[in-house]
Backbone as a ProteinNet text record, in pm:
[ID]
protein_1_A
[PRIMARY]
MKKRLAVLVLGIAALAAFAGTCVIKNTALTEIDGDDHFGGEIRNETGANFLAHKIVVAFLDNNNNVLETKTVEGCLRSLQNNQSDFFSAKSTKDPDDVTKTLSRMDFPSLRVGDVVNGDLALSSIDAVRDGEALNVSGQIESNESDELEDVRVCVVVYNDDNQVVVVQRDDDEYNMENNDTQNFSVDVTVPDDDNDVDHVDVWVDATNADEDDKPTDPEGEDDINVTEATFTPTPTNTATPTATATP
[TERTIARY]
-7944.3	-8007.7	-7911.7	-7906.5	-7819.5	-7857	-7777.9	-7811.4	-7855.5	-7964.5	-8002.4	-7967.6	-7857.8	-7808.3	-7675.1	-7644.5	-7523.7	-7396.7	-7289.3	-7166	-7057.1	-6988	-6902.3	-6756.9	-6679	-6553.5	-6442.1	-6338	-6212.5	-6124.5	-6138.4	-6083.5	-5932.3	-5871.5	-5728.3	-5665.5	-5573.3	-5499.7	-5361.4	-5308.6	-5198.6	-5083.2	-4968	-4860.7	-4753	-4716.2	-4614.7	-4474	-4442.1	-4320	-4295.4	-4394.3	-4379.2	-4434.6	-4405.3	-4429.1	-4577.1	-4645.5	-4786.3	-4872	-4979.1	-5091.2	-5144.7	-5227.1	-5299.7	-5457.8	-5505.3	-5642.9	-5742.5	-5841	-5950.9	-6067.5	-6112.8	-6213.3	-6293.4	-6401.4	-6502	-6563.7	-6605.3	-6644.9	-6803.3	-6854.6	-6993	-7029.8	-7142.9	-7194.2	-7314	-7307.4	-7415.3	-7443.7	-7581.7	-7635.5	-7627	-7559.9	-7547.5	-7594.9	-7687.7	-7728.3	-7759	-7812.4	-7848.2	-7739.7	-7617.7	-7502.7	-7450	-7417.6	-7364.4	-7205.6	-7177.3	-7034.2	-7000.1	-6869.1	-6814.1	-6699.1	-6694.3	-6589.8	-6534.4	-6414.1	-6350	-6223.5	-6152.1	-6014.3	-5927.7	-5807.2	-5704.6	-5602.9	-5563.6	-5472.6	-5337.1	-5231.9	-5111.6	-5041	-5038.8	-4982.6	-4869.4	-4796.9	-4702.3	-4566.7	-4542.4	-4412.1	-4316.1	-4370.2	-4300.3	-4382.2	-4310.6	-4381.9	-4402.7	-4527.9	-4554.5	-4595.2	-4559.4	-4594.2	-4707.4	-4688.8	-4792.7	-4858.2	-4995.9	-5076.6	-5198.6	-5277.8	-5418.2	-5488	-5616.3	-5718.2	-5811.1	-5828.5	-5912.8	-6041.4	-6152.4	-6292.7	-6367.2	-6423.9	-6517.9	-6655.9	-6751.5	-6901.8	-6963.5	-7040.3	-7084.9	-7242	-7299.2	-7437.6	-7481.3	-7601.5	-7641.8	-7591.3	-7553	-7491.8	-7342.4	-7281.2	-7142.9	-7079.5	-7153.4	-7101	-7039	-6913.7	-6854	-6916.4	-6981.5	-7038.6	-6925.4	-6839	-6742.9	-6640.3	-6511	-6410.4	-6359.6	-6318	-6265.4	-6132	-6035.6	-5899.9	-5908.3	-5887.8	-5882.3	-5764.4	-5715.9	-5620.8	-5663.4	-5574.2	-5607.3	-5618.9	-5687.8	-5720.8	-5574.2	-5496.7	-5372.5	-5252.9	-5133.7	-5024.8	-4945.2	-4970	-4873.6	-4966.5	-4893.3	-4958.7	-4857.7	-4818.4	-4702.6	-4737.8	-4635.6	-4667.3	-4733.5	-4844.8	-4943.5	-5008.9	-5030.1	-5117.7	-5228	-5326	-5434.8	-5445.6	-5515.6	-5575.3	-5706.5	-5771.3	-5919.8	-5950.3	-6052.9	-6082	-6225.3	-6281.7	-6412.2	-6410.6	-6506.1	-6502.9	-6658.1	-6701.7	-6823	-6863.1	-6975.1	-7022.6	-7117.5	-7095.4	-7179.6	-7292.7	-7321.6	-7422.4	-7545.3	-7654.5	-7782.7	-7771.8	-7789.7	-7781.4	-7857.4	-7973.5	-8051.5	-7981	-7875.3	-7805.7	-7686.5	-7632.7	-7522.8	-7553.8	-7499.5	-7544	-7410.7	-7301	-7172	-7070.8	-6938.5	-6828.2	-6712.6	-6597.3	-6479.1	-6382	-6268.8	-6171	-6038.9	-5923.5	-5796.6	-5690	-5571	-5456.5	-5433.2	-5407.3	-5348.5	-5194	-5148.6	-5003.4	-4909.3	-4940.7	-4839.3	-4816.6	-4919.7	-4908.2	-4826.5	-4784.5	-4719.7	-4580.7	-4545.2	-4416.2	-4369.7	-4261	-4208.1	-4133.9	-4150.3	-4092.5	-4128.1	-4055.5	-4075.3	-4128.1	-4208.8	-4248.1	-4162	-4179.1	-4092.6	-4172.3	-4110.3	-4190.9	-4260.7	-4389.1	-4462.7	-4505.8	-4526.4	-4564.5	-4672.8	-4796.4	-4910	-5018.2	-5101.8	-5204.6	-5338.3	-5449.4	-5589.2	-5678.2	-5739.2	-5823.4	-5952.5	-6034.2	-6177.1	-6246.3	-6264.8	-6320.7	-6484.5	-6544	-6699.8	-6743.6	-6839.6	-6900.3	-7049.5	-7100.4	-7247.7	-7305.5	-7418.4	-7490.5	-7623.1	-7655.2	-7780.1	-7840	-7921.9	-7974.9	-7839.4	-7822.3	-7721.5	-7584.1	-7571.9	-7454.2	-7400.8	-7271	-7187.5	-7075	-7058	-6931.2	-6861.9	-6741.2	-6634.4	-6526.1	-6521.6	-6428.1	-6337.1	-6227.1	-6135.4	-6017.6	-5919.7	-5798.7	-5669.2	-5556.8	-5456.3	-5340.9	-5242.6	-5133.5	-5001.2	-4902.3	-4777.4	-4680.8	-4629.2	-4516.1	-4380.8	-4372.8	-4256.9	-4164.8	-4032.9	-3943.2	-3919.7	-3939.5	-3920.2	-4044	-4021.6	-4155.1	-4219.4	-4363.7	-4436.7	-4520.4	-4533.9	-4613.6	-4715.5	-4816.7	-4941.6	-5007.4	-5019.2	-5083.4	-5234.3	-5275.2	-5394.9	-5487.4	-5614.1	-5708.7	-5790.2	-5812.1	-5888.7	-5998.1	-6127.9	-6242.9	-6297.3	-6298.8	-6362.1	-6498	-6622.8	-6737.8	-6762.3	-6832.1	-6861	-7021.3	-7068.2	-7208.4	-7207.3	-7332.4	-7324.2	-7281.3	-7245.8	-7181.2	-7037.7	-6982.8	-6847	-6786.4	-6868	-6831.2	-6797.3	-6702.3	-6669.1	-6773	-6832	-6922.2	-6878.2	-6794.9	-6727	-6622.4	-6516.5	-6408.6	-6397.3	-6349.2	-6325.8	-6210.1	-6125.9	-6000.8	-6050	-5966.6	-5989.7	-5939	-6008.5	-5956.3	-5844.8	-5842	-5745.2	-5615.4	-5484.1	-5382.6	-5300.4	-5239.6	-5169.7	-5025	-4953.4	-4804.4	-4801.9	-4723.6	-4730.8	-4576.4	-4533.7	-4403.5	-4438.2	-4328.6	-4325.5	-4438.1	-4526.4	-4623.5	-4733.9	-4743.1	-4840.1	-4971.3	-5082.7	-5224.5	-5299.9	-5381.4	-5468.6	-5607.1	-5703.4	-5844.7	-5890.3	-5959.6	-6008.5	-6146.9	-6205	-6342.9	-6365.6	-6430.7	-6448.8	-6593.1	-6636.6	-6782.9	-6799	-6892.5	-6902.1	-7044.3	-7079.4	-7218.3	-7235.2	-7340.2	-7361.5	-7504.2	-7543.5	-7693.9	-7760.5	-7903.8	-7978.8	-8047.9	-7950	-7996.8	-7898.9	-7945.4	-7879.2	-7799.2	-7839.4	-7770.1	-7643.5	-7656.1	-7542	-7438.6	-7480.9	-7377.6	-7372.4	-7288.3	-7284.4	-7167.5	-7046.3	-6934.7	-6816.4	-6721	-6602.3	-6477.8	-6371.9	-6243.2	-6186.5	-6085	-6013	-5869.9	-5808.6	-5649.8	-5600.9	-5475	-5400.5	-5249.6	-5196.9	-5075.1	-5010.3	-4885.4	-4829.3	-4702	-4626	-4494	-4396.1	-4269.9	-4167.7	-4070.1	-4064.3	-3970	-3836.4	-3789.1	-3651.5	-3612.1	-3696.7	-3681.6	-3713	-3668.8	-3694.1	-3842.1	-3927.2	-4073	-4147.7	-4074.6	-4123.4	-4265.7	-4365.2	-4479.2	-4458.9	-4532.8	-4525.1	-4609	-4572.3	-4657.9	-4800	-4903.6	-5040.4	-5081.1	-5146.7	-5193.9	-5362	-5418.7	-5573.4	-5641.5	-5772.1	-5856.9	-5981.4	-6013.5	-6119.4	-6242.5	-6352.8	-6486.6	-6539	-6543.5	-6614.9	-6754	-6827.3	-6984.7	-7041.2	-7123.6	-7194.2	-7316.2	-7339.8	-7448.8	-7545.8	-7670.3	-7758.1	-7751	-7764.5	-7764.7	-7886.8	-7875.8	-7991.2	-7993.7	-8133.6	-8143	-8224.2	-8205.6	-8273.7	-8366.7	-8483.6	-8593	-8551.7	-8561.3	-8526.6	-8672.6	-8677.9	-8810.2	-8849.5	-8987.1	-9041	-9058.5	-9053.9	-9067.2	-9207.4	-9229.1	-9373.2	-9389.6	-9513.6	-9570.2	-9534.5	-9479.1	-9455.6	-9584.5	-9638.5	-9756.1	-9740.3	-9838.7	-9838.5	-9879.4	-9828.8	-9872.2	-10007.9	-10073.1	-10213.2	-10218.3	-10286.5	-10279.2	-10347.9	-10289.6	-10333.6	-10455.3	-10569.7	-10668.3	-10626.7
-345.1	-398.7	-410.6	-531.4	-556.7	-479.9	-417.2	-353.2	-449.8	-428.7	-508.9	-453.7	-377	-313	-366.3	-345.1	-394.4	-336.5	-413.7	-355	-395.3	-290.1	-304.9	-292.4	-390.5	-384.7	-387.6	-298.3	-313	-415.3	-526.5	-640.3	-648.2	-624.8	-645.1	-496.7	-471	-342.2	-376.5	-345.1	-376.2	-297.9	-351	-293.6	-306.1	-203	-226.4	-246.6	-206.9	-222.9	-378.9	-448.3	-578.1	-676.6	-808.5	-918.6	-941.4	-926.5	-984.3	-867.4	-896	-803.3	-802.3	-697.2	-697.9	-716.6	-818	-853.1	-811.5	-747	-706.1	-807.7	-855.1	-972.5	-962.6	-1051	-1063.5	-926.6	-849.6	-724.3	-718.3	-614.9	-597.2	-461.4	-407	-273.9	-286.2	-233.7	-256.4	-123.6	-119.1	13.4	-22.8	72	63.3	192.8	183.2	304.2	429.2	395.5	501.8	543.5	472.2	504.7	390.7	403.8	297.1	259	135.7	98.5	-9.7	18.7	-83.5	-133.3	-280.5	-351.1	-450.6	-486.2	-590.1	-634	-731.3	-805.8	-767.9	-725.3	-697.9	-805.4	-876	-986.4	-933.4	-959.3	-916.7	-1045.2	-1029.5	-1129	-1064	-968.3	-904.1	-956.1	-1041.5	-1086.6	-996.4	-882.9	-767.2	-756.7	-721.5	-699.1	-548.5	-521	-383.4	-353.3	-236.3	-187	-97.5	41.8	145.4	115.4	134.9	100.2	172.1	208.3	257.2	211.4	210.5	173.2	291.4	307.9	402.2	352	402.5	354.2	459.8	436.1	528.9	480.4	567	546.2	600.2	519.8	554	543.7	617.1	608.5	502.1	512.3	392.4	434.2	561.6	600.4	589.3	545.1	531.4	665.1	760.8	898.9	867.7	925.8	914.6	1024.6	977.9	1050.9	1103.2	1022.2	1068.6	956.6	988.9	898.5	904.7	794.7	790.8	704.3	754.3	692.9	635.1	512.6	448.5	368.1	367.3	265.6	127.9	30.2	-103.1	-116.7	-207.4	-234.4	-284	-348.3	-389	-302.3	-312.4	-219	-282.4	-389.4	-451.8	-514.7	-548	-632.3	-691.6	-811.4	-887.6	-971.1	-1014.7	-1102.1	-1232	-1271.4	-1371.9	-1368.3	-1246.4	-1218.3	-1118.7	-1102.9	-1022.4	-913.2	-786.9	-699	-666.3	-598.4	-575.6	-420.6	-377.8	-247.7	-221.2	-94	-58.8	101	143.3	288.6	328.6	447.2	481.4	601.8	597.6	701.1	805.7	921	1040.6	1061.7	987.2	1024.5	942.9	992.5	907.4	777.9	662.8	528.7	495.1	556.5	541.1	585.4	667.4	717.2	632.1	562.1	483.4	335.9	298.8	158	73.8	148.5	77.8	127.2	49.4	96.7	53.9	126.4	75.6	92.1	10.4	13.8	-29.9	34.3	-9.3	36.1	-5	23.2	168.7	235.4	381.5	368.2	381	357	450.8	586.9	672.1	641.1	566.4	536.3	418.3	339.3	220.3	229.6	162.7	155.9	12.8	-27.4	-143.8	-175.2	-295.4	-332.7	-472.2	-519.5	-655	-631.3	-713.7	-726.1	-782.7	-783.8	-855.2	-940.8	-1033.5	-1123.9	-1058.8	-1090.9	-1026.1	-1129.1	-1243.8	-1366.6	-1322.1	-1270.5	-1244	-1343.8	-1360.7	-1468.8	-1406.1	-1460.1	-1419.7	-1534.7	-1512.9	-1607.9	-1564.3	-1655.1	-1610.4	-1512.8	-1527.7	-1414.7	-1454.5	-1324.8	-1339.9	-1237.2	-1251.9	-1159.2	-1162.2	-1064.8	-1052.2	-930.3	-969.1	-851.9	-824	-689.5	-652.6	-538.8	-586.7	-490.1	-451.2	-325.7	-270.3	-253	-296.6	-287.9	-423.7	-440.8	-552.6	-535.1	-603.5	-604.8	-721.2	-711.2	-825.8	-798.2	-903.7	-886.4	-1024.3	-1004.2	-1121.3	-1080.2	-1154.6	-1135.7	-1169.9	-1064	-1068.9	-1123	-1205.5	-1258.4	-1232.2	-1164.2	-1145.2	-1260	-1333.2	-1430.5	-1372.1	-1256.1	-1192.1	-1135.6	-1166.3	-1136	-977.9	-922.9	-772.1	-701.5	-567	-491.4	-448.3	-471	-441.6	-323.9	-229.5	-105.4	-96.1	-15.1	14	-116.3	-214.8	-342.4	-298.6	-328.3	-299.3	-423.6	-400.9	-509.7	-464.2	-550.6	-519.6	-643.2	-579.5	-669.8	-664.5	-771.3	-790.3	-855.1	-794.3	-841.7	-901.1	-1022.8	-1083.5	-1112.7	-1112.4	-1167.7	-1311.2	-1365.2	-1511.9	-1561.4	-1468.3	-1496.8	-1499.5	-1487.4	-1459.6	-1342.1	-1221.4	-1092.2	-1000.6	-909.4	-815.6	-705.5	-687.6	-581.8	-460	-472.9	-360.8	-395.8	-310.6	-338.9	-236.5	-276.2	-166.6	-194.5	-86	-97.8	-56.8	-111.1	-89.5	55.4	142.3	268.5	282	181.2	163.5	97.6	136.9	65.4	35.6	-78.2	-135.9	-142.8	-123.2	-178.5	-300	-383.4	-531.3	-575.6	-640.8	-699.9	-856.9	-925.3	-1071.2	-1139.3	-1231.4	-1285	-1194.7	-1068.8	-978.8	-1028	-996.3	-1031.2	-899.3	-888.4	-751.6	-791.3	-751.5	-767.6	-651.9	-691.2	-580.7	-594.7	-494.2	-465.9	-368.1	-417.6	-333.8	-321.4	-212.5	-193.4	-153.9	-228	-196.3	-177.3	-65.8	-55.3	-137.8	-219.4	-321.1	-314.3	-373.5	-379.4	-469.3	-439.3	-520.9	-648.2	-719.9	-831.7	-953.6	-1069.1	-1177	-1222.9	-1203.6	-1241.5	-1146.6	-1017.1	-933.8	-945.2	-1005.3	-1019.3	-1168.7	-1238.9	-1391	-1432.2	-1363.6	-1427.7	-1294.7	-1319.1	-1212.7	-1275.2	-1209.7	-1246.6	-1145	-1179.6	-1082.3	-1098.7	-985.8	-974.6	-883.1	-907	-821.8	-803.6	-677.2	-649.4	-532.9	-514.3	-411	-359.1	-276.6	-225	-281.8	-301.4	-367.5	-251.5	-218	-108.5	-147.6	-267.8	-309.6	-334.7	-318.5	-335	-207.8	-95.1	28.7	50	14.3	26.1	-21.7	-133.8	-199.1	-273.2	-286.4	-357.7	-503.5	-570.4	-710.7	-792.1	-912.8	-1013	-1013.5	-982.6	-996.5	-1144.1	-1154.3	-1297.6	-1271.7	-1381.4	-1376.5	-1499.8	-1471.3	-1588.2	-1569	-1672	-1652.3	-1731.3	-1706.4	-1771	-1784.1	-1672.5	-1657.3	-1614.4	-1716.8	-1690.9	-1578.5	-1494.3	-1378.7	-1437.8	-1398.8	-1466.7	-1334	-1369.6	-1250.9	-1246.1	-1118.2	-1083.1	-1138.2	-1192.3	-1247.9	-1173.5	-1155.4	-1087	-1164.3	-1157.4	-1230.7	-1126.8	-1158.3	-1048.1	-1043.5	-907.6	-895.8	-912.2	-979.3	-999.5	-873.6	-847.7	-717.3	-755.3	-642.4	-657.6	-685.7	-776.1	-820.1	-750.9	-724	-657.2	-735.7	-674.9	-745.5	-743.7	-867.6	-865.3	-779.6	-718.2	-634.9	-724	-690.1	-765.7	-738.9	-847.2	-846.6	-825.8	-713.3	-695	-809.9	-844.9	-942.6	-894.7	-949.5	-899.1	-887.9
-1053.7	-1166.1	-1279.1	-1347.2	-1450.5	-1583	-1665.9	-1771.3	-1881.6	-1957.6	-2056	-2195.1	-2206.6	-2325.3	-2371.8	-2489.3	-2544.1	-2486.4	-2460.4	-2400.7	-2496.3	-2564.2	-2652.3	-2580.5	-2594.5	-2507	-2603.3	-2587	-2672.9	-2584.3	-2619.4	-2538.4	-2542.2	-2653.5	-2671.5	-2695.5	-2603	-2623.8	-2665.5	-2801.3	-2840.5	-2769.8	-2736	-2686.9	-2785.1	-2856.7	-2966.6	-2925.1	-2788.9	-2751.8	-2688.3	-2682.3	-2613.1	-2709.2	-2677.9	-2764.4	-2764.9	-2654.5	-2646.2	-2631.6	-2556.4	-2527.7	-2386.9	-2361.4	-2237.5	-2284.3	-2223.6	-2265.5	-2144.3	-2190.7	-2096	-2113.4	-2001.4	-2007.1	-1880.1	-1884.9	-1770.8	-1729.8	-1843.7	-1814.2	-1789.6	-1712.9	-1707	-1683	-1735.7	-1717.3	-1640.8	-1507.9	-1410.5	-1344.8	-1336.2	-1258.8	-1101.7	-1034.1	-897.5	-822.8	-737.6	-681.3	-783.1	-878.7	-978.9	-1072.6	-1078.5	-1160	-1232.9	-1349.3	-1420.4	-1384.9	-1354	-1324.3	-1422.7	-1469.5	-1568.2	-1501.5	-1483.4	-1427.8	-1506.7	-1477.7	-1562.3	-1514.7	-1579	-1540.4	-1644.8	-1615.4	-1720.2	-1697.4	-1808.3	-1785.4	-1876.8	-1800.6	-1868.7	-1934.7	-2078.8	-2149.3	-2243	-2199.8	-2284.1	-2275.7	-2176.2	-2146.9	-2052	-2022	-1928.2	-1796.1	-1703.9	-1558.5	-1545.6	-1501.6	-1477.6	-1325.6	-1274	-1149.2	-1172.7	-1174	-1193.5	-1338.7	-1337.1	-1450.7	-1434.5	-1528.5	-1519.5	-1636.4	-1629.8	-1738.1	-1778.4	-1911.3	-1963.2	-2000.2	-1940.7	-1987.1	-2054.8	-2165.7	-2235.6	-2231	-2189.5	-2182.4	-2302.9	-2388.5	-2520.3	-2510.5	-2607.5	-2621.7	-2739	-2776.9	-2875.9	-3010	-3033.3	-3166.2	-3159.1	-3066.8	-3047.9	-3024.1	-2970.6	-2932.1	-2786.5	-2774.9	-2640.3	-2541.1	-2436.5	-2344.4	-2230.9	-2196.6	-2106.8	-2097.8	-2055.4	-2023.4	-1884.3	-1837.4	-1682.9	-1693.4	-1632.7	-1617.7	-1472.8	-1448.5	-1301.7	-1288.6	-1175	-1122.9	-1108.4	-1140.3	-1095.5	-947.6	-906.7	-763.9	-698.9	-764.4	-714.6	-745.4	-679.2	-712.3	-828.5	-880.7	-973.3	-1079.1	-1193.5	-1301.1	-1366.3	-1321.3	-1362.7	-1466.9	-1545.5	-1669.2	-1627.2	-1710.1	-1685.8	-1560.1	-1503.9	-1377.5	-1438.2	-1344.3	-1362	-1255	-1292.8	-1194.6	-1231.4	-1143.3	-1162.3	-1154	-1218.7	-1205.7	-1214.1	-1185	-1213.6	-1221.4	-1307.2	-1335.3	-1325.9	-1265.2	-1247.5	-1335	-1402.5	-1495.3	-1422.5	-1465.1	-1395.4	-1497.4	-1608.5	-1716.2	-1659.4	-1726.1	-1710.5	-1742.3	-1677.2	-1711.6	-1843.1	-1858.5	-1976.8	-2102.7	-2089.2	-2211.4	-2246.8	-2138.5	-2154	-2201.5	-2325.2	-2376.5	-2391.6	-2426.5	-2454.5	-2378	-2384.4	-2327.4	-2414.5	-2387.4	-2461.3	-2336.8	-2338.6	-2245	-2287.5	-2231.1	-2269.8	-2172.1	-2194.2	-2112.6	-2140.8	-2014.2	-2042.9	-2052.1	-2173.1	-2200.2	-2122.5	-2108.1	-2049.2	-1898.2	-1837.6	-1692.7	-1661.5	-1765	-1739.2	-1686.1	-1583.2	-1538.2	-1523.1	-1587.6	-1589.3	-1447.5	-1394.9	-1274.1	-1211.4	-1121.6	-1048.9	-925	-878.2	-735	-648.5	-499.1	-424.3	-332.8	-255	-181.4	-64.2	-32.6	79.2	181.7	141.2	232.5	331.4	276.3	331.9	318.8	412.3	407.6	445.8	391	419.4	480.6	589.8	654.3	707.8	739.4	802.1	735.4	604.9	533.2	519.8	538.9	529.5	447.4	362.5	267.8	298	351.8	394	322.8	271.3	197.5	271.7	287.2	329.3	232.7	144.6	47.3	-55.8	-53.7	-143.2	-72.4	65.2	135	157	105.3	124.5	198.7	308.5	389.9	389.2	358.1	338.5	454.6	536.8	650.1	660.3	734.3	754.7	826	814.8	881.2	793.7	814.1	725.7	827.3	777.7	866.1	782.2	842.1	786.2	821.1	730.9	770.8	715.9	672.1	606	723.1	697.1	813.8	800	677.3	652.8	708.5	733.9	778.4	650.8	645.3	529.6	564.7	477.5	488.6	411	436.1	364.7	303.4	398.7	363.5	319.3	202.3	143.7	87.7	125.3	78.9	-50.2	-130.6	-265.6	-261.2	-289.3	-293.2	-429.5	-511.1	-642.7	-637.6	-681.9	-664.4	-801.6	-817.1	-928.7	-933	-1047.5	-1075	-1108.4	-1131.6	-1158.4	-1284.5	-1365.2	-1489.5	-1475.9	-1355.6	-1326.1	-1397	-1416.6	-1457.5	-1361.8	-1358.6	-1254.4	-1252.9	-1141.3	-1123.3	-1067.3	-971.9	-905.7	-813.1	-805.7	-705.9	-605.8	-481.8	-397.8	-306.5	-294.5	-205.8	-68	26	177.8	191.6	279	294.1	402.5	488.2	578.8	523.6	560.7	522.3	646.3	656.2	789.1	770.7	877.7	880.3	947	894.3	966.3	980.1	1092.8	1092.2	1096.5	1108.3	1102.1	1226	1180.3	1267.2	1315	1257.6	1287.5	1234.3	1288.9	1244	1239.7	1151.7	1126.9	1082.4	1143.5	1103.1	998.7	900	811.1	767.6	738.3	700.2	593.5	479.9	362.3	337.2	314.4	270.2	123.1	65.6	-77.8	-113.9	-196.9	-240.1	-366.8	-369.2	-472	-508.1	-617.6	-664.3	-575.2	-563.2	-469.1	-549	-598.3	-674.3	-667.8	-634.1	-605.2	-748.7	-855.6	-978.4	-1004.3	-941.1	-969.8	-861	-749.5	-641	-587.1	-663.7	-630.3	-552.4	-573	-508.3	-509.2	-423.4	-424.8	-419.5	-477.2	-461.4	-361.7	-277.8	-194.2	-214.1	-233.1	-258.3	-151.4	-139	-38.1	-98.1	-92	-129.6	-33.1	-47.2	46.3	-23.3	39.2	6	100.1	59.1	143.8	172	313.8	340.9	330.2	345.7	333.5	164.3	75.9	-59.9	-137	-72.6	-152.9	-175.9	-86.6	-106	-228.1	-269.3	-401	-355.9	-435.4	-412.8	-390.6	-307.1	-296.4	-376.1	-407.5	-487.2	-421	-485.8	-434.9	-395.4	-283.9	-239.5	-248	-278.2	-288.9	-252	-205.3	-189.1	-283.6	-357.1	-449.9	-424.2	-497.6	-489.9	-353.6	-290.7	-160.3	-174.6	-129.2	-151.1	-77.5	-132	-57.1	-0.2	130.9	205	244.1	273.9	312	460.1	495.9	657.3	701.1	820.5	888.7	1031.5	1073.5	1206.3	1305.6	1424.9	1524.5	1592.4	1580.4	1635.5	1793.6	1849.1	1991.5	2053.8	2162.1	2237.1	2295.9	2288.7	2332.7	2485.6	2560.6	2707.1	2752.5	2839.1	2882.1	3012.9	3036.3	3153.7	3272.6	3393.4	3508.6	3588.8	3633	3721.3	3852.1	3885	3993.6	4106.5	4237.7	4349.9	4392.8	4444.3	4487.7	4638.6	4668.5	4818.6	4912.6	5007.8	5100.5	5199.9	5200.3	5283.5	5420.8
[MASK]
+++++++++++++++++++++++++++++++++++++++++++++++++++++++++++++++++++++++++++++++++++++++++++++++++++++++++++++++++++++++++++++++++++++++++++++++++++++++++++++++++++++++++++++++++++++++++++++++++++++++++++++++++++++++++++++++++++++++++++++++++++++++

């Protein structure tokens, strides 16, 4: 169920050491399975390339009192200049008490660095929801000549206003060589509401074993429509006629 309360977002986090900013946008505060989740997109416009990075999210009440703060990793391994990453944070407080949020980049976690080529591709993606259970599945193909390790999938769930509801990384990580293919399946708990679960983006990245385990450039597929699960009724058994005795 979508929150009908105000969401206060600290949208621009100034980075004094860099020329530009990191902008947090497309945010939403949504109740999922009895807990508030705050999701968003962080856009790097600093002119610098980042690898490690985290986001700090504060959950506030109606009087602007901070109820709790959470520090979460981005869904991707990198946040390069003029690129985006995605995040979500879960509150442990009563959803009736949470009315606003603040979010910013966690400056101590920042590590400057460039990504390397990964040449991964996604295909055959399906996003199927059954109530609060969303399953996103598909296939990864590696066209990279180097060996890629810890290939990881990130799913970003959007509502019908194109706001980030929740993100989920795949629990499995794969090692892939050139021309390898790998199936993936990611389960995400989502609201039981069509307006809050409209479409998904799927991203994949890895580390390159031949490039000092540097992260690869993320590859993604966007605007994948979420469909409802359908079930075909199983026919019930019919009684088999018994033989009639011949006089």
